[in-house]
ChimeraX commands (.cxc) that place a marker at each C-alpha (Angstrom):
marker #1 position 0.00,-0.01,0.00 radius 0.5
marker #1 position 1.27,3.45,-0.89 radius 0.5
marker #1 position 0.15,6.29,1.38 radius 0.5
marker #1 position 0.02,9.95,0.42 radius 0.5
marker #1 position -1.40,13.27,1.48 radius 0.5
marker #1 position -3.30,15.39,-1.04 radius 0.5
marker #1 position -1.67,18.81,-1.36 radius 0.5
marker #1 position -3.79,20.37,-4.10 radius 0.5
marker #1 position -5.10,20.09,-7.64 radius 0.5
marker #1 position -3.69,20.30,-11.14 radius 0.5
marker #1 position -5.60,22.10,-13.87 radius 0.5
marker #1 position -5.17,20.73,-17.38 radius 0.5
marker #1 position -6.91,22.46,-20.26 radius 0.5
marker #1 position -6.21,19.54,-22.59 radius 0.5
marker #1 position -6.29,15.89,-21.51 radius 0.5
marker #1 position -5.79,12.56,-23.28 radius 0.5
marker #1 position -8.89,10.75,-24.44 radius 0.5
marker #1 position -10.44,8.87,-21.51 radius 0.5
marker #1 position -9.27,11.42,-18.93 radius 0.5
marker #1 position -11.96,13.99,-19.56 radius 0.5
marker #1 position -13.66,14.81,-16.24 radius 0.5
marker #1 position -11.02,13.00,-14.16 radius 0.5
marker #1 position -9.53,15.16,-11.43 radius 0.5
marker #1 position -5.76,15.32,-11.12 radius 0.5
marker #1 position -4.39,15.86,-7.62 radius 0.5
marker #1 position -0.93,16.64,-6.24 radius 0.5
marker #1 position -0.01,13.93,-3.70 radius 0.5
marker #1 position 2.91,13.87,-1.30 radius 0.5
marker #1 position 4.06,10.25,-0.76 radius 0.5
marker #1 position 4.38,9.29,2.94 radius 0.5
marker #1 position 6.31,6.61,4.83 radius 0.5
marker #1 position 4.76,4.32,7.52 radius 0.5
marker #1 position 5.04,7.09,10.11 radius 0.5
marker #1 position 3.24,9.48,7.72 radius 0.5
marker #1 position 6.39,11.55,7.15 radius 0.5
marker #1 position 7.05,12.96,3.62 radius 0.5
marker #1 position 8.95,10.55,1.36 radius 0.5
marker #1 position 10.38,11.78,-1.91 radius 0.5
marker #1 position 8.88,14.31,-4.30 radius 0.5
marker #1 position 5.21,15.13,-4.71 radius 0.5
marker #1 position 3.46,13.48,-7.69 radius 0.5
marker #1 position 0.32,13.87,-9.75 radius 0.5
marker #1 position -2.36,11.17,-9.35 radius 0.5
marker #1 position -5.70,10.71,-11.08 radius 0.5
marker #1 position -8.55,10.66,-8.58 radius 0.5
marker #1 position -10.33,7.39,-9.39 radius 0.5
marker #1 position -12.77,8.08,-6.50 radius 0.5
marker #1 position -13.66,11.62,-7.54 radius 0.5
marker #1 position -13.97,12.48,-3.83 radius 0.5
marker #1 position -10.46,13.06,-2.54 radius 0.5
marker #1 position -9.61,16.60,-1.50 radius 0.5
marker #1 position -6.89,18.74,0.08 radius 0.5
marker #1 position -5.24,17.30,3.18 radius 0.5
marker #1 position -6.90,13.87,2.75 radius 0.5
marker #1 position -4.76,10.83,3.57 radius 0.5
marker #1 position -5.08,8.57,0.54 radius 0.5
marker #1 position -4.07,5.15,-0.78 radius 0.5
marker #1 position -2.73,5.24,-4.32 radius 0.5
marker #1 position -1.52,2.70,-6.83 radius 0.5
marker #1 position 1.08,3.01,-9.57 radius 0.5
marker #1 position 1.89,1.63,-13.02 radius 0.5
marker #1 position -0.56,-0.84,-14.61 radius 0.5
marker #1 position -2.85,-0.84,-11.55 radius 0.5
marker #1 position -3.23,2.96,-11.93 radius 0.5
marker #1 position -4.13,2.65,-15.60 radius 0.5
marker #1 position -6.85,0.11,-14.69 radius 0.5
marker #1 position -8.23,2.05,-11.69 radius 0.5
marker #1 position -10.25,4.51,-13.70 radius 0.5
marker #1 position -13.59,3.92,-15.36 radius 0.5
marker #1 position -11.91,4.10,-18.77 radius 0.5
marker #1 position -9.24,1.34,-18.56 radius 0.5
marker #1 position -5.66,1.75,-19.73 radius 0.5
marker #1 position -5.58,5.52,-19.80 radius 0.5
marker #1 position -2.13,7.14,-19.71 radius 0.5
marker #1 position -1.65,7.65,-15.94 radius 0.5
marker #1 position 1.19,6.59,-13.67 radius 0.5
marker #1 position -0.61,6.96,-10.32 radius 0.5
marker #1 position -4.29,6.78,-9.28 radius 0.5
marker #1 position -5.95,7.40,-5.94 radius 0.5
marker #1 position -8.08,4.36,-5.04 radius 0.5
marker #1 position -8.91,4.97,-1.38 radius 0.5
marker #1 position -9.27,7.54,1.36 radius 0.5
marker #1 position -7.62,6.36,4.58 radius 0.5
marker #1 position -9.44,6.88,7.88 radius 0.5
marker #1 position -6.65,5.60,10.16 radius 0.5
marker #1 position -3.28,3.89,10.08 radius 0.5
marker #1 position -2.42,1.34,12.76 radius 0.5
marker #1 position 0.70,-0.79,12.91 radius 0.5
marker #1 position 0.45,-4.15,14.58 radius 0.5
marker #1 position 3.23,-5.28,16.96 radius 0.5
marker #1 position 5.69,-7.69,15.43 radius 0.5
marker link #1:1,2 radius 0.2
marker link #1:2,3 radius 0.2
marker link #1:3,4 radius 0.2
marker link #1:4,5 radius 0.2
marker link #1:5,6 radius 0.2
marker link #1:6,7 radius 0.2
marker link #1:7,8 radius 0.2
marker link #1:8,9 radius 0.2
marker link #1:9,10 radius 0.2
marker link #1:10,11 radius 0.2
marker link #1:11,12 radius 0.2
marker link #1:12,13 radius 0.2
marker link #1:13,14 radius 0.2
marker link #1:14,15 radius 0.2
marker link #1:15,16 radius 0.2
marker link #1:16,17 radius 0.2
marker link #1:17,18 radius 0.2
marker link #1:18,19 radius 0.2
marker link #1:19,20 radius 0.2
marker link #1:20,21 radius 0.2
marker link #1:21,22 radius 0.2
marker link #1:22,23 radius 0.2
marker link #1:23,24 radius 0.2
marker link #1:24,25 radius 0.2
marker link #1:25,26 radius 0.2
marker link #1:26,27 radius 0.2
marker link #1:27,28 radius 0.2
marker link #1:28,29 radius 0.2
marker link #1:29,30 radius 0.2
marker link #1:30,31 radius 0.2
marker link #1:31,32 radius 0.2
marker link #1:32,33 radius 0.2
marker link #1:33,34 radius 0.2
marker link #1:34,35 radius 0.2
marker link #1:35,36 radius 0.2
marker link #1:36,37 radius 0.2
marker link #1:37,38 radius 0.2
marker link #1:38,39 radius 0.2
marker link #1:39,40 radius 0.2
marker link #1:40,41 radius 0.2
marker link #1:41,42 radius 0.2
marker link #1:42,43 radius 0.2
marker link #1:43,44 radius 0.2
marker link #1:44,45 radius 0.2
marker link #1:45,46 radius 0.2
marker link #1:46,47 radius 0.2
marker link #1:47,48 radius 0.2
marker link #1:48,49 radius 0.2
marker link #1:49,50 radius 0.2
marker link #1:50,51 radius 0.2
marker link #1:51,52 radius 0.2
marker link #1:52,53 radius 0.2
marker link #1:53,54 radius 0.2
marker link #1:54,55 radius 0.2
marker link #1:55,56 radius 0.2
marker link #1:56,57 radius 0.2
marker link #1:57,58 radius 0.2
marker link #1:58,59 radius 0.2
marker link #1:59,60 radius 0.2
marker link #1:60,61 radius 0.2
marker link #1:61,62 radius 0.2
marker link #1:62,63 radius 0.2
marker link #1:63,64 radius 0.2
marker link #1:64,65 radius 0.2
marker link #1:65,66 radius 0.2
marker link #1:66,67 radius 0.2
marker link #1:67,68 radius 0.2
marker link #1:68,69 radius 0.2
marker link #1:69,70 radius 0.2
marker link #1:70,71 radius 0.2
marker link #1:71,72 radius 0.2
marker link #1:72,73 radius 0.2
marker link #1:73,74 radius 0.2
marker link #1:74,75 radius 0.2
marker link #1:75,76 radius 0.2
marker link #1:76,77 radius 0.2
marker link #1:77,78 radius 0.2
marker link #1:78,79 radius 0.2
marker link #1:79,80 radius 0.2
marker link #1:80,81 radius 0.2
marker link #1:81,82 radius 0.2
marker link #1:82,83 radius 0.2
marker link #1:83,84 radius 0.2
marker link #1:84,85 radius 0.2
marker link #1:85,86 radius 0.2
marker link #1:86,87 radius 0.2
marker link #1:87,88 radius 0.2
marker link #1:88,89 radius 0.2
marker link #1:89,90 radius 0.2
marker link #1:90,91 radius 0.2
view
């Protein structure tokens, strides 16, 4: 599972076919302790409900391309869940 925090939105006046109406959000990847990890990225919002400051679960690569209603669109990341809480079990 990849965790991220939504920072904002991206406005695109022209999109590839199949991405019309899909929101693009800026997401900061997080580690297990919810600290920033790496650079922010752009993810398609497959849920159409994520918003600023939401903790989200996103997928990458082929899974991202299949997450949207129109399959195999040209996206590298897609938001597939809004996270309510993160709990680590003792090992």
